[in-house]
VMD Tcl script that draws the C-alpha trace (Angstrom):
set ca {
  {53.27 -66.15 -1.47}
  {52.00 -64.48 -4.64}
  {50.32 -66.83 -7.09}
  {49.67 -66.33 -10.79}
  {46.03 -66.66 -11.71}
  {43.75 -66.22 -14.70}
  {40.64 -64.08 -14.85}
  {37.60 -64.96 -16.90}
  {38.70 -61.79 -18.76}
  {41.61 -63.89 -20.08}
  {38.87 -65.93 -21.80}
  {36.83 -62.86 -22.79}
  {36.33 -63.77 -26.47}
  {36.47 -67.54 -26.06}
  {33.54 -67.48 -23.63}
  {31.55 -64.90 -25.63}
  {28.58 -65.30 -27.93}
  {30.76 -64.11 -30.83}
  {32.41 -67.53 -31.13}
  {30.70 -70.74 -32.31}
  {31.34 -72.76 -29.12}
  {31.73 -70.48 -26.10}
  {33.68 -71.91 -23.20}
  {31.86 -72.85 -20.01}
  {33.27 -72.14 -16.56}
  {34.15 -75.81 -16.27}
  {36.14 -75.62 -19.51}
  {37.90 -72.48 -18.31}
  {38.89 -74.35 -15.16}
  {40.25 -77.21 -17.26}
  {42.28 -74.86 -19.45}
  {43.60 -73.04 -16.38}
  {44.81 -76.37 -14.99}
  {46.42 -77.28 -18.33}
  {48.60 -74.17 -18.00}
  {49.57 -75.30 -14.48}
  {47.87 -72.22 -13.04}
  {46.35 -72.56 -9.58}
  {43.93 -69.57 -9.39}
  {40.87 -68.63 -11.46}
  {39.05 -65.36 -10.77}
  {35.44 -65.57 -11.95}
  {35.03 -61.87 -12.67}
  {32.01 -60.01 -14.05}
  {30.30 -63.31 -14.85}
  {26.74 -62.50 -13.75}
  {25.29 -65.87 -14.78}
  {26.85 -67.42 -11.68}
  {24.65 -65.27 -9.45}
  {21.63 -67.42 -10.31}
  {23.38 -70.73 -9.73}
  {22.02 -72.95 -6.99}
  {24.14 -73.93 -4.01}
  {24.41 -77.41 -5.53}
  {25.78 -76.02 -8.81}
  {28.29 -73.94 -6.89}
  {29.31 -76.98 -4.87}
  {29.88 -78.93 -8.08}
  {32.11 -76.13 -9.38}
  {34.04 -76.08 -6.11}
  {34.55 -79.85 -6.30}
  {35.93 -79.58 -9.83}
  {38.24 -76.75 -8.78}
  {39.46 -78.80 -5.83}
  {40.07 -81.80 -8.07}
  {42.14 -79.64 -10.43}
  {44.03 -77.93 -7.59}
  {42.59 -74.49 -8.40}
  {41.66 -71.77 -5.91}
  {38.68 -69.65 -6.93}
  {38.19 -65.90 -6.57}
  {35.07 -63.88 -7.41}
  {34.51 -60.53 -9.08}
  {31.45 -58.32 -9.44}
  {30.46 -54.64 -9.60}
  {28.77 -52.36 -7.12}
  {28.49 -51.87 -3.37}
  {24.86 -52.86 -2.82}
  {24.50 -54.60 0.54}
  {22.32 -57.51 -0.58}
  {24.43 -57.99 -3.69}
  {27.72 -58.19 -1.83}
  {26.21 -60.52 0.78}
  {25.10 -62.78 -2.07}
  {28.71 -62.85 -3.26}
  {29.90 -63.62 0.26}
  {27.50 -66.56 0.33}
  {28.89 -67.80 -2.98}
  {32.43 -67.23 -1.73}
  {31.72 -69.42 1.27}
  {30.58 -72.31 -0.91}
  {33.45 -71.84 -3.39}
  {36.05 -71.31 -0.63}
  {36.96 -68.01 -2.30}
  {38.83 -65.46 -0.19}
  {38.77 -62.54 -2.63}
  {35.73 -60.68 -3.94}
  {36.66 -57.90 -6.36}
  {34.12 -55.13 -6.89}
  {33.80 -51.56 -8.16}
  {32.10 -48.45 -6.82}
  {29.51 -48.15 -9.60}
  {27.04 -50.31 -11.47}
  {25.14 -49.36 -14.61}
  {22.30 -47.92 -12.53}
  {23.88 -46.94 -9.20}
  {26.63 -44.33 -8.76}
  {26.97 -43.67 -5.02}
  {28.59 -40.52 -3.69}
  {31.80 -41.01 -1.72}
  {29.88 -40.67 1.56}
  {27.29 -43.21 0.44}
  {30.04 -45.57 -0.71}
  {31.59 -45.39 2.76}
  {28.23 -46.17 4.37}
  {27.69 -49.16 2.08}
  {31.16 -50.51 2.78}
  {30.62 -50.10 6.53}
  {27.43 -52.16 6.26}
  {29.14 -55.23 4.82}
  {32.76 -55.05 5.96}
  {32.13 -56.85 9.28}
  {30.67 -59.76 7.29}
  {33.76 -59.90 5.06}
  {36.00 -59.79 8.14}
  {34.12 -62.61 9.87}
  {34.42 -64.78 6.76}
  {38.03 -63.65 6.19}
  {37.36 -62.57 2.61}
  {39.10 -59.58 1.05}
  {36.75 -57.03 -0.53}
  {39.01 -55.57 -3.22}
  {37.77 -52.42 -4.96}
  {39.24 -51.93 -8.41}
  {40.95 -48.82 -9.73}
  {39.21 -47.52 -12.84}
  {38.49 -44.34 -14.71}
  {35.04 -43.63 -13.27}
  {36.39 -42.98 -9.77}
  {39.67 -41.13 -9.37}
  {42.14 -43.22 -7.36}
  {42.68 -40.41 -4.87}
  {38.94 -40.16 -4.26}
  {38.66 -43.93 -3.98}
  {41.44 -44.00 -1.40}
  {39.75 -41.24 0.59}
  {36.96 -43.77 1.19}
  {39.08 -46.88 1.67}
  {41.38 -45.12 4.14}
  {38.43 -44.45 6.42}
  {38.66 -48.14 7.30}
  {41.68 -49.78 8.93}
  {40.40 -53.30 8.27}
  {42.79 -55.58 6.34}
  {39.72 -57.08 4.68}
  {39.08 -53.91 2.64}
  {41.66 -53.64 -0.12}
  {42.38 -52.33 -3.60}
  {42.33 -54.37 -6.78}
  {45.07 -52.53 -8.64}
  {44.88 -52.19 -12.40}
  {46.80 -49.09 -13.51}
  {45.63 -49.43 -17.13}
  {42.02 -48.67 -16.25}
  {42.73 -45.18 -14.95}
  {44.45 -43.82 -18.06}
  {41.04 -42.95 -19.53}
  {40.52 -40.69 -16.51}
  {43.84 -38.94 -17.26}
  {45.63 -40.55 -14.32}
  {49.17 -41.74 -14.98}
  {49.74 -45.38 -14.02}
  {52.64 -44.53 -11.69}
  {50.43 -42.09 -9.77}
  {47.70 -44.71 -9.37}
  {50.28 -47.20 -8.10}
  {51.66 -44.67 -5.62}
  {48.18 -43.75 -4.38}
  {47.06 -47.32 -3.76}
  {50.11 -49.53 -3.12}
  {49.74 -49.68 0.66}
  {46.21 -51.13 0.46}
  {46.44 -53.46 -2.54}
  {45.00 -56.94 -2.02}
  {44.69 -58.15 -5.62}
  {46.48 -57.36 -8.88}
  {45.06 -57.40 -12.40}
  {47.89 -57.90 -14.85}
  {47.64 -56.69 -18.43}
  {49.81 -54.57 -20.68}
  {48.51 -51.69 -22.77}
  {49.59 -49.19 -25.41}
  {48.45 -46.31 -27.58}
  {48.51 -46.66 -31.36}
  {47.75 -43.99 -33.95}
  {44.48 -44.24 -35.88}
  {44.47 -44.15 -39.67}
  {45.49 -40.72 -40.95}
  {46.93 -39.92 -37.52}
  {43.55 -38.64 -36.35}
  {43.58 -39.74 -32.72}
  {44.69 -42.86 -30.91}
  {43.46 -46.31 -29.96}
  {44.18 -47.32 -26.36}
  {44.11 -51.11 -26.15}
  {45.88 -54.17 -24.84}
  {49.15 -55.50 -26.15}
  {51.45 -58.43 -25.48}
  {52.82 -58.41 -21.96}
  {56.15 -56.63 -21.75}
  {55.67 -54.69 -24.98}
  {53.52 -51.82 -23.71}
  {53.38 -49.04 -21.14}
  {52.94 -51.06 -17.94}
  {55.98 -50.57 -15.71}
  {55.60 -54.01 -14.19}
  {58.82 -53.85 -12.17}
  {57.85 -50.54 -10.55}
  {54.40 -51.87 -9.68}
  {55.79 -55.03 -8.09}
  {58.45 -53.09 -6.16}
  {55.71 -50.83 -4.76}
  {53.11 -53.50 -4.00}
  {55.42 -56.39 -2.90}
  {52.92 -59.14 -3.75}
  {55.14 -62.06 -2.69}
  {55.64 -60.59 0.77}
  {51.97 -59.70 1.17}
  {50.39 -62.80 -0.43}
  {48.72 -60.88 -3.25}
  {47.75 -62.91 -6.31}
  {48.51 -61.65 -9.82}
  {45.48 -62.22 -12.03}
  {45.99 -62.23 -15.81}
  {43.46 -60.52 -18.07}
  {43.55 -58.92 -21.50}
  {42.28 -56.02 -23.58}
  {42.57 -57.88 -26.86}
  {40.67 -56.17 -29.71}
  {38.56 -58.43 -31.90}
  {40.68 -59.77 -34.74}
  {39.59 -60.62 -38.27}
  {37.52 -63.66 -37.30}
  {36.61 -65.89 -34.37}
  {39.32 -68.50 -34.95}
  {42.12 -65.94 -35.13}
  {40.78 -64.04 -32.13}
  {40.59 -67.18 -29.99}
  {44.06 -68.29 -31.04}
  {45.53 -64.89 -30.25}
  {43.78 -64.71 -26.89}
  {45.19 -68.09 -25.90}
  {48.65 -67.01 -27.08}
  {48.50 -63.77 -25.09}
  {47.62 -65.80 -22.00}
  {50.54 -68.19 -22.51}
  {52.96 -65.31 -23.14}
  {51.78 -63.39 -20.07}
  {52.11 -66.44 -17.85}
  {55.64 -67.04 -19.19}
  {56.51 -63.38 -18.52}
  {55.26 -63.56 -14.92}
  {57.02 -66.85 -14.24}
  {60.29 -65.46 -15.57}
  {59.93 -62.48 -13.24}
  {59.27 -64.78 -10.29}
  {62.35 -66.83 -11.18}
  {64.45 -63.67 -11.26}
  {63.24 -62.82 -7.75}
  {64.17 -66.29 -6.49}
  {67.74 -66.02 -7.75}
  {68.49 -62.47 -6.63}
}
mol new
graphics top color blue
foreach p $ca { graphics top sphere $p radius 0.5 }
foreach p [lrange $ca 0 end-1] q [lrange $ca 1 end] { graphics top cylinder $p $q radius 0.2 }
display resetview
């Protein structure tokens, strides 16, 4: 079964300091439930790393009450850092931890990345948590797969987001082809190029789902998320709009529209 979920990136502006009343994690959970969505990925939300076990347990209890499964997301391959996330995952009953090769101050070589993964992968396997490494422009998808394919473990996977790799001059279809066999998590957002004023260059940014360059049908045919129980996590690249109110309204609308798009695709699969 493939479930639709939201990322904290779907609340990027509404939880930010740029708005008068930023959303808390508890409020994001409530809004996720109001959309009848059953997964929330808490992704790149470093504040949670300092939460006590009791605070994490309270969050887990709220998620359980609302019928929401939690996933986690961070950056980097540091051993102590990933073990901290495994500890949090245990309390939150999360079975996905998304990460990336690099942090702001640590860029391991491919050999070092393999060594770091080897150090923690047995812990992820014992806890039955997928460590899903995301495709992005700082590490070519072919190079990333050269590391991941050193390990046969089903607990080491790819978090596939074809949009991220465009900045590294990788075509989305090539990224999908390179990674499809090892995908364990999907980030869903659409994207497009628009001309800058005076036609001097382009802006590469998010757009409404179904209106951009993401070949969603090709990606799903390659990855087969329903068959492989891979959740589809909604996020956005919404540029800041004219003001906070408009930005928050548009972000919420993009989320609703993306969820509707994904549900319509799931319905089409059911009636084939």
